[in-house]
C-alpha positions in Angstrom: 15.8 3.9 -85.2 12.6 6.0 -85.9 12.3 8.7 -83.4 9.1 8.7 -81.3 8.4 12.1 -82.4 9.0 11.8 -86.2 7.1 8.8 -86.3 4.4 11.3 -85.3 4.6 12.9 -87.9 4.7 9.3 -90.4 1.4 8.4 -88.3 -0.3 12.1 -89.0 0.0 11.6 -92.9 3.7 12.8 -93.1 4.2 10.6 -96.5 3.6 13.0 -98.5 4.8 15.7 -97.7 8.2 16.9 -97.9 11.1 17.2 -95.8 11.6 20.7 -96.8 8.1 21.4 -96.5 7.9 20.3 -92.9 11.2 22.3 -91.8 11.9 23.1 -88.1 8.6 22.0 -87.1 10.5 18.4 -85.5 12.9 20.9 -84.0 10.2 21.5 -81.3 10.9 21.9 -77.8 9.0 21.1 -75.4 7.7 18.9 -77.9 3.2 19.5 -79.0 0.8 17.3 -77.6 -0.6 16.6 -81.1 1.6 17.7 -84.1 0.2 17.2 -87.3 1.9 18.5 -91.1 0.6 20.0 -94.3 1.5 21.3 -97.5 0.7 24.9 -96.7 2.9 27.8 -96.1 2.5 31.6 -94.9 5.2 34.1 -95.8 6.9 36.4 -93.4 7.3 39.2 -95.1 6.9 43.8 -94.5 2.9 43.1 -94.9 2.6 41.1 -92.2 -0.8 41.8 -89.5 -1.6 40.4 -86.4 -5.0 40.9 -84.9 -6.2 39.5 -81.3 -9.9 38.8 -81.3 -11.8 37.8 -78.7 -12.0 38.4 -74.4 -8.2 38.7 -72.9 -5.6 39.6 -70.6 -4.5 42.9 -71.7 -0.9 40.7 -71.4 -1.8 39.2 -74.7 -1.5 43.2 -76.1 2.3 42.6 -74.6 3.4 39.7 -75.5 1.8 39.8 -78.8 4.2 43.1 -79.5 6.9 41.6 -77.8 6.3 38.3 -80.5 6.5 41.0 -83.2 9.9 42.9 -81.8 11.1 39.3 -81.7 9.9 38.3 -85.0 11.4 41.7 -86.5 14.8 40.2 -84.8 14.6 37.0 -86.4 14.2 37.6 -89.5 15.5 40.9 -89.9 12.9 41.9 -91.3 11.7 45.7 -90.7 7.9 45.1 -88.6 8.5 48.7 -86.3 5.1 49.9 -88.5 3.1 47.4 -86.7 5.2 47.1 -83.8 3.0 47.1 -81.2 -0.4 45.4 -81.1 -3.5 46.4 -79.4 -7.1 46.0 -78.7 -7.9 47.8 -82.5 -5.9 45.5 -84.0 -9.3 42.3 -84.3 -9.3 41.9 -88.0 -9.7 38.1 -88.3 -8.1 38.3 -91.8 -5.2 39.0 -90.2 -1.8 37.1 -91.0 -1.6 36.0 -87.5 -5.3 35.8 -85.6 -5.3 35.3 -82.1 -8.8 34.3 -80.7 -8.9 34.1 -76.7 -12.3 33.0 -75.3 -11.6 34.3 -72.0 -8.4 36.3 -69.6 -6.5 33.8 -67.9 -5.5 33.8 -64.3 -2.2 33.4 -63.1 -3.0 30.0 -61.1 -2.4 26.6 -60.3 -4.3 24.6 -63.0 -4.8 27.2 -65.2 -5.5 26.5 -69.0 -3.1 27.1 -70.7 -4.1 24.4 -74.2 -3.3 26.2 -77.2 -4.2 25.1 -81.5 -2.3 26.4 -84.2 -3.8 26.3 -87.7 -1.7 27.1 -90.5 -3.7 27.6 -94.1 -2.6 29.1 -97.3 -2.4 32.7 -96.3 -3.1 32.7 -92.5 -1.8 31.5 -89.6 -5.1 31.2 -86.7 -4.2 30.3 -82.6 -7.2 29.5 -80.8 -6.6 29.4 -77.0 -9.4 29.6 -73.9 -7.1 31.8 -72.3 -4.1 34.4 -72.7 -2.2 32.3 -70.9 -2.7 29.6 -73.5 -2.8 31.7 -76.0 1.4 32.9 -75.1 2.5 29.4 -75.4 1.8 29.5 -78.9 3.0 32.4 -80.1 6.5 30.6 -78.0 6.1 27.6 -80.5 5.3 30.0 -83.5 8.5 31.7 -82.8 10.5 28.1 -83.1 8.5 27.0 -85.9 9.9 30.0 -88.1 11.7 28.5 -91.0 13.5 29.4 -94.4 14.3 28.2 -97.8 15.8 30.6 -100.8 12.9 32.6 -101.0 13.1 34.0 -97.5 11.5 33.4 -94.1 7.6 31.7 -93.2 5.3 29.3 -91.2 5.2 26.0 -92.2 2.0 24.3 -92.1 1.3 23.1 -89.5 -1.7 22.0 -87.3 -1.0 21.7 -83.2 -3.5 20.6 -80.6 -1.0 21.0 -77.0 -1.8 21.3 -73.5 0.9 20.5 -70.8 1.4 17.7 -68.7 2.1 18.9 -65.4 0.8 22.1 -64.2 3.5 23.2 -61.8 6.4 23.2 -64.6 9.1 25.4 -61.8 12.7 26.4 -61.6 14.3 27.7 -58.0 16.3 30.4 -58.4 18.5 31.2 -55.0 19.3 34.6 -55.2 20.6 34.5 -51.1 23.6 32.1 -51.3 24.9 34.3 -53.9 22.6 37.4 -54.8 20.9 37.4 -59.2 20.4 41.5 -59.9 16.8 42.0 -61.4 18.3 42.1 -65.1 19.4 38.4 -64.3 16.1 37.1 -62.9 13.7 39.2 -65.6 16.2 36.9 -68.2 15.6 33.8 -66.3 12.0 34.4 -67.0 12.6 34.8 -70.5 14.1 31.8 -70.4 11.2 30.1 -68.9 8.3 31.8 -71.3 10.4 30.1 -73.9 10.5 27.0 -72.5 6.9 27.4 -71.4 7.7 27.0 -67.8 5.1 28.3 -65.6 6.7 28.9 -61.5 9.7 30.7 -60.4 10.6 29.6 -57.2 12.9 32.6 -55.8 14.7 30.9 -52.6 15.2 34.8 -50.6 16.8 34.5 -47.5 19.3 32.0 -45.6 22.3 32.0 -43.7 24.4 34.1 -46.2 21.6 37.2 -46.4 18.1 38.6 -46.2 17.0 39.6 -50.0 14.0 41.4 -49.4 13.5 45.0 -48.1 11.3 45.0 -45.4 9.2 48.4 -43.9 8.4 46.7 -40.5 11.5 45.1 -39.5 14.6 47.2 -41.5 17.3 45.3 -40.2 16.3 43.0 -42.3 18.3 44.4 -44.9 20.1 46.7 -42.6 22.3 44.2 -41.0 21.8 41.0 -42.8 22.4 41.5 -46.1 25.1 43.3 -46.9 23.3 46.0 -48.4 22.1 43.8 -51.3 18.5 43.2 -51.8 15.6 43.4 -53.9 13.2 46.8 -52.7 9.9 46.3 -52.8 10.0 48.0 -55.4 11.7 45.4 -57.7 9.6 42.3 -56.6 6.5 44.5 -58.2 8.3 45.0 -61.1 9.8 41.2 -61.3 6.0 40.2 -60.3 4.7 42.5 -62.9 7.5 40.8 -66.1 6.6 37.5 -64.7 2.8 38.2 -65.4 3.2 39.5 -69.1 4.9 35.8 -69.6 2.2 33.7 -67.5 4.6 33.2 -65.1 3.7 32.7 -61.7 6.3 33.3 -58.3 6.1 32.1 -55.5 8.7 33.6 -52.2 10.7 31.2 -49.9 11.2 32.6 -46.6 12.7 29.5 -44.9 11.9 28.7 -41.4 13.1 27.6 -38.5 16.4 26.4 -40.2 19.2 28.2 -42.5 17.8 31.6 -40.5 21.1 32.8 -39.0 20.7 36.3 -41.0 17.6 36.9 -40.0 18.8 35.7 -36.1 22.2 38.2 -36.7 18.7 41.0 -37.0 17.1 39.5 -34.2 19.0 37.3 -32.1 16.4 37.4 -29.2 14.3 34.4 -31.3 17.4 32.4 -31.4 17.4 28.8 -29.2 21.2 29.7 -28.2 22.7 32.9 -27.4 25.4 34.1 -29.1 27.1 36.3 -31.4 25.3 35.9 -34.8 27.0 37.0 -37.9 26.4 35.7 -41.5 27.5 32.8 -42.4 30.4 33.3 -45.0 31.0 29.7 -45.9 27.8 26.9 -47.5 26.4 24.6 -45.9 24.4 23.2 -43.4 24.8 24.9 -39.7 23.2 24.6 -36.1 21.7 28.1 -35.4 17.7 27.9 -35.7 14.8 30.0 -34.3 13.3 29.2 -30.5 9.6 27.5 -31.3 9.0 27.7 -27.7 9.9 30.9 -27.4 5.9 32.5 -27.8 7.7 36.1 -29.1 8.6 34.5 -31.8 4.8 33.8 -33.4 3.8 37.5 -33.6 7.5 38.8 -35.2 6.6 36.3 -37.8 3.4 36.6 -38.5 3.8 40.1 -39.3 6.8 39.4 -41.0 5.2 36.7 -43.4 2.3 39.0 -44.3 4.2 42.2 -44.6 6.0 39.5 -47.4 3.2 37.4 -48.7 1.3 41.1 -49.9 4.1 41.5 -52.3 3.4 38.4 -53.7 -0.3 37.7 -55.1 0.3 33.7 -55.4 -1.2 31.6 -53.6 1.8 29.1 -52.4 4.1 30.6 -50.0 7.4 28.6 -49.0 8.7 28.1 -45.7 12.0 25.8 -46.1 11.6 23.6 -43.2 14.8 22.0 -44.5 17.8 20.6 -43.3 17.5 21.3 -39.0 20.3 20.0 -37.2 18.6 20.3 -34.1 21.6 20.5 -32.3 21.1 24.0 -31.3 17.5 22.5 -29.9 18.9 19.2 -28.3 21.7 21.5 -26.4 19.4 23.9 -24.9 17.9 23.2 -21.6 14.8 25.1 -21.9 13.9 23.6 -25.2 14.8 20.2 -23.9 12.6 20.6 -20.7 9.6 22.0 -23.2 9.6 19.1 -25.3 9.8 16.5 -22.4 6.7 18.7 -21.1 4.9 18.3 -24.5 5.7 14.4 -25.0 8.1 15.1 -27.9 10.8 12.6 -28.2 13.3 13.7 -31.1 13.8 17.5 -32.1 11.6 16.5 -35.4 8.8 16.2 -33.3 9.6 19.9 -32.2 9.5 21.2 -35.8 6.4 20.1 -36.4 4.8 21.5 -33.5 6.5 24.8 -34.8 5.1 23.9 -38.2 1.4 23.9 -37.0 2.1 27.2 -35.4 3.1 28.8 -38.4 0.3 27.4 -40.8 -3.0 29.4 -39.3 0.0 32.0 -40.0 0.5 31.4 -43.3 -3.4 30.3 -44.3 -4.5 34.0 -42.7 -2.9 35.6 -45.6 -4.8 33.2 -47.5 -1.7 31.3 -48.9 -1.1 27.5 -48.9 2.0 27.0 -47.3 5.0 24.7 -48.9 7.9 22.9 -47.4 11.0 20.7 -48.4 10.0 16.9 -47.3 11.8 17.3 -43.9 7.9 19.0 -42.4 6.4 15.2 -43.7 6.5 14.1 -40.0 3.4 12.3 -38.5 0.5 15.2 -37.8 1.5 17.4 -40.4 -1.6 19.0 -42.1 -2.6 18.0 -45.4 -3.1 21.2 -46.7 0.9 21.6 -46.6 2.5 21.6 -50.5 5.6 18.7 -50.3 8.4 19.8 -51.6 10.5 16.7 -52.6 14.3 16.8 -53.1 16.0 13.6 -51.0 14.5 10.9 -52.9 12.1 8.9 -54.3 10.9 7.2 -51.1 10.1 11.0 -49.2 8.0 12.0 -52.7 6.0 8.6 -53.0 5.9 8.3 -49.3 3.7 12.0 -49.6 1.8 11.0 -52.4 0.6 7.4 -50.3 0.0 9.7 -47.2 -2.0 12.0 -49.1 0.3 15.2 -49.7 0.0 16.8 -53.0 3.8 17.0 -54.3 6.3 18.3 -56.3 9.0 16.6 -58.0 12.7 18.1 -57.3 15.1 15.0 -56.5 16.2 14.5 -60.2 16.0 17.7 -61.0 19.1 19.4 -58.9 20.6 21.4 -61.9 23.5 22.7 -59.7 25.2 19.5 -59.4 25.9 20.0 -63.2 25.2 16.0 -64.1 23.8 16.1 -67.7 20.4 16.9 -68.9 19.8 13.3 -69.9 19.7 12.1 -66.5 17.3 14.8 -65.4 14.7 14.0 -69.1 14.9 10.4 -68.0 14.0 11.6 -63.8 9.5 11.2 -64.3 7.4 13.1 -61.7 5.3 9.7 -62.5 7.1 6.8 -63.5 5.6 3.7 -64.5 7.4 1.7 -61.6 5.4 4.1 -59.2 2.6 2.5 -59.1 0.5 4.8 -58.2 -3.5 5.0 -58.3 -5.2 7.4 -60.0 -6.3 9.3 -57.5 -2.7 9.6 -56.5 -1.4 10.9 -59.8 -3.8 13.6 -59.0 -1.5 14.4 -55.8 1.5 15.1 -58.1 1.3 18.8 -59.0 4.5 19.0 -61.4 8.1 19.1 -60.8 11.0 21.8 -60.5 14.2 22.2 -61.2 16.6 23.9 -58.4 19.5 26.5 -59.3 21.1 26.8 -56.0 23.8 29.4 -55.6 26.3 28.3 -53.6 28.9 27.8 -56.8 27.4 30.3 -59.4 27.0 34.1 -60.1 25.4 36.7 -61.5 27.9 36.0 -64.9 27.8 32.2 -64.6 23.8 31.2 -63.7 23.1 31.1 -66.9 25.6 28.5 -68.7 24.1 26.2 -65.4 20.2 26.7 -65.8 20.5 27.1 -70.0 20.0 24.7 -71.9 19.8 21.6 -69.8 16.6 22.8 -68.0 14.8 23.0 -71.4 15.1 18.8 -71.2 13.2 19.4 -67.7 10.9 21.4 -69.3 10.1 18.9 -71.7 9.3 16.5 -69.5 6.8 18.1 -67.4 5.0 19.7 -70.5 5.1 16.9 -73.4 3.2 13.7 -73.5 5.3 11.0 -71.3 6.3 8.9 -74.4 8.4 11.1 -75.6 11.7 10.2 -73.8 14.0 9.4 -77.1 17.3 11.1 -75.3 19.3 11.2 -78.9 16.5 13.4 -80.5 16.1 15.4 -76.9 20.1 16.4 -77.6 19.3 17.5 -81.2 16.6 19.7 -80.3 18.4 20.7 -77.5 21.3 21.6 -79.7 18.9 24.1 -81.4 16.8 25.1 -78.5 20.3 27.1 -76.6 20.6 28.6 -80.0 16.9 30.4 -79.8 17.7 30.6 -75.7 20.5 33.0 -76.9 18.3 35.0 -78.9 15.9 35.6 -76.0 18.3 36.9 -74.2 20.4 34.3 -71.9 23.5 34.3 -71.6 24.8 30.6 -71.3 26.8 30.0 -74.4 28.2 34.3 -74.5 30.0 34.5 -71.1 32.6 32.3 -72.5 34.6 34.2 -74.2 34.9 37.4 -71.9 36.1 34.9 -69.3 38.4 33.1 -71.5 39.8 36.2 -72.3 40.7 37.0 -68.6 42.0 33.7 -68.2 44.3 33.9 -71.0 45.1 37.4 -69.7 45.2 37.6 -73.8 42.9 37.6 -77.5 44.5 34.3 -78.1 41.9 31.7 -76.3 42.0 29.0 -78.8 44.4 26.6 -77.0 41.9 26.9 -74.1 38.7 26.8 -75.7 39.8 23.1 -77.4 40.5 22.4 -73.3 37.3 23.8 -71.8 35.3 22.5 -74.8 36.3 18.8 -73.3 36.0 19.5 -69.6 33.5 19.9 -67.0 33.2 21.2 -63.4 33.0 18.2 -60.5 29.9 16.6 -60.4 27.1 16.9 -57.5 29.2 18.2 -54.3 32.7 17.0 -55.1 34.0 20.6 -56.2 33.4 21.5 -52.2 35.3 18.5 -51.3 39.2 18.7 -49.9 41.5 21.7 -50.0 38.8 24.0 -51.4 37.1 25.7 -48.9 34.1 28.4 -51.4 32.9 31.3 -49.4 30.7 34.4 -51.0 33.6 36.2 -51.4 36.2 33.4 -53.2 37.0 33.8 -57.3 34.3 32.8 -59.1 36.5 33.3 -62.3 38.5 30.2 -63.1 38.7 26.9 -64.9 35.3 25.5 -63.3 33.8 28.8 -63.6 34.3 28.8 -67.4 33.8 24.8 -68.0 29.7 24.4 -68.3 27.9 20.7 -68.3 27.1 18.7 -70.4 29.4 19.6 -73.0 28.4 19.3 -76.7 32.1 18.1 -77.7 33.1 15.0 -75.4 29.1 14.3 -75.9 29.5 13.9 -79.7 32.7 12.0 -79.3 32.0 9.4 -77.0 28.9 8.6 -79.4 31.1 8.5 -82.2 33.3 6.0 -81.1 30.5 3.7 -79.4 29.3 3.3 -82.9 32.3 2.9 -84.2 33.2 0.1 -82.0 30.0 -1.5 -82.6 30.5 -0.8 -86.4 33.8 0.6 -87.6 33.4 3.1 -90.4 36.0 5.1 -92.1 34.3 8.1 -91.9 34.3 7.8 -88.5 37.3 6.8 -87.4 38.5 9.6 -89.4 36.4 12.2 -87.5 37.7 10.7 -84.2 41.3 10.7 -85.2 41.2 14.2 -85.9 39.6 15.5 -82.0 42.2 13.0 -81.1 45.2 14.7 -83.2 43.6 18.3 -81.9 43.9 17.3 -78.2 47.2 16.0 -78.1 49.1 18.7 -80.0 47.1 21.5 -78.4 49.0 21.1 -74.7 52.0 22.9 -76.7 50.2 25.9 -77.4 48.3 25.7 -73.9 52.2 25.7 -72.3 52.5 28.7 -74.0 49.2 30.6 -72.9 50.0 29.3 -69.1 53.8 31.4 -68.8 51.6 34.1 -69.6 48.8 33.2 -66.5 49.8 32.3 -63.6 46.2 31.7 -62.5 45.8 28.5 -65.4 48.4 26.8 -63.9 45.8 25.0 -62.4 44.5 23.1 -65.4 48.1 22.4 -66.7 47.2 19.1 -65.6 44.4 18.3 -67.4 46.3 19.5 -70.8 49.0 17.3 -70.2 46.6 13.9 -69.7 44.2 15.7 -72.5 47.6 15.2 -75.3 48.6 11.9 -73.3 45.6 10.7 -73.9 44.8 11.6 -76.5 48.0 10.1 -78.2 47.1 6.4 -76.6 44.0 6.6 -78.6 45.2 7.3 -81.9 47.7 4.5 -81.0 44.6 2.2 -80.4 42.9 3.1 -83.5 46.0 2.8 -85.3 46.2 -0.9 -84.2 42.4 -1.7 -85.3 42.9 -0.4 -87.9 45.8 -2.5 -88.9 44.0 -5.5 -86.9 47.5 -5.9 -84.9 46.9 -6.7 -81.1 49.7 -4.5 -79.2 52.2 -5.5 -77.2 52.3 -5.8 -73.5 54.1 -2.6 -72.6 52.0 -0.8 -74.7 48.9 -1.6 -73.0 50.5 -1.1 -69.5 50.9 2.4 -70.2 48.2 3.4 -71.9 46.2 2.3 -69.2 48.3 4.2 -67.0 47.5 7.1 -68.7 43.7 6.7 -69.2 44.1 6.2 -65.4 46.2 8.8 -64.6 43.6 11.3 -66.9 40.8 10.3 -64.5 42.7 12.9 -62.1 41.1 16.5 -61.6 42.2 20.0 -62.0 41.1 22.9 -61.6 38.3 21.2 -59.9 37.2 20.1 -63.6 37.4 16.6 -64.9 38.0 15.2 -68.7 34.8 14.0 -70.1 36.4 11.7 -73.2 38.4 9.5 -70.8 36.0 6.8 -70.8 35.7 6.7 -74.9 39.6 6.3 -75.1 40.1 3.7 -72.4 37.4 1.7 -74.8 39.6 2.3 -77.6 42.1 1.0 -76.1 40.9 -2.2 -75.2 39.3 -3.0 -77.7 42.9 -3.0 -79.6 43.7 -5.2 -76.3 40.9 -7.4 -76.8 41.9 -8.2 -80.9 
């Protein structure tokens, strides 16, 4: 089948252009709106020059200078003599000419469009704003190609703009704190994939993470001493601004406020001794909306916090209020009865209405999770949907602007293909054109219950690049196989940006193995993934903020390449057998069958790996059953009943979790077994 993306080239006249000339054009992620290839080529050498013309925000010079350094690092070419691009660099005959019409503003809906045209000796970028030009620079870095003579920019004509204005990532820094350097490299990854909103979840039951000069107890007693100073916040915002990324803060209320209530218990619904929550989940503590002193406190706090964040949007959470502390408190029940409130969410709507003018007074637009979508909630509020499509479509149908997060919960360890197929405006929604305009975009969510600064990159990247493409590229770009092909390339590009989603594994495996020989562990880890959804939290494992996150489930990563390719090969082999596929499948099965012997030797020196023993044994037995099944298929011989019973039992046993992880190749081997049985 011809991939839709490659079909674009064919339709644009690629027939006269060789594959070598096309080079990295077809590897772009996100896919541009329009792209065609030509026979031109611009060499990258020490004599390259860069110029900026027109009117632009100073950020373009900083990003152009960063582009030069990244270009030098990628090619190994010494470009340090032009290491910084300044307003003096305006020669229109420069190798890379960037034309900008006006300074861009970091606001929702700002123009991010750009064009790239490669000529015989010059690459020209045209953009209405410098933010669009910054997006073009990221495309150019992905386009860098090489042949036997060196590096070059391939011949392209690109016209590009995003499909959605809000292309976000929520980074939770409250449950597990993420240092400034983690936030910055996350911003670098976002810029590389053309995402434009970082949503920082800054307080929860486990901690309040921003310095308050008006209410210092919030950092003194409610943060474990781990928080961002106001200078840190300014530093992060400046860093994001340079990359054309907005920062949206979330300060959740009225629930998930144990940290605030520890510092200021007088605003709680129930008088109790509040302590920072060490576990994760949904808890009863909640602010008291009937306390008139609460609102001046929130006005001062939110005014101070909003002054740190220049973005127009301010998120108040509003999610997961159990209502128990309201329904069980006499004075609150009396208040509800007096005001004709039949259920506790009526009281939360009252609270939100009291918050709205406070937020508006700061010049901000209030946002909240979809629980706040209750009768009477003002239309000015933006709804972020996380609980399902029903709430999402309901908010749109009622005239609210909406952001989709349901289906983009990357902390749930689901594959990139699942997220990629989740469209904010699917055809099945049957939205009118007016309703479609209310869809601002989407936002991936990285909740940090089970991650640390060491592992966070591996949970965000590279899968989030697939979400970034869904939110940027034309709706018709849906080929999952081609997405994965490009995602593997994008993963290396993201590593070059400075992300640790690949590099975190070797040191963690050396620690787990208690030595330098990690090969048997590498083989096992390559075919397992952490339990998905919330299954890792179930059973006898109770995670806290202080639990060790250095175990098997932490080194294992989502959406593994090895099992994905193996499963694909098995499916292809079963539908169309070939000796090459059989050979490739056999080699993997032999590797897994024999690995358990070496793995047992590592476990002798590292008791922490005992939890992985069952997985290793099951992988070995499963692989042996798979090899038998292949042999039966090769010889076209039907297996006897005893073997079939034993093989099926092995496959069933192989589905057991070990170390809060699961083998990802069981289904494929089971298919081989059943195919052999069906002969």
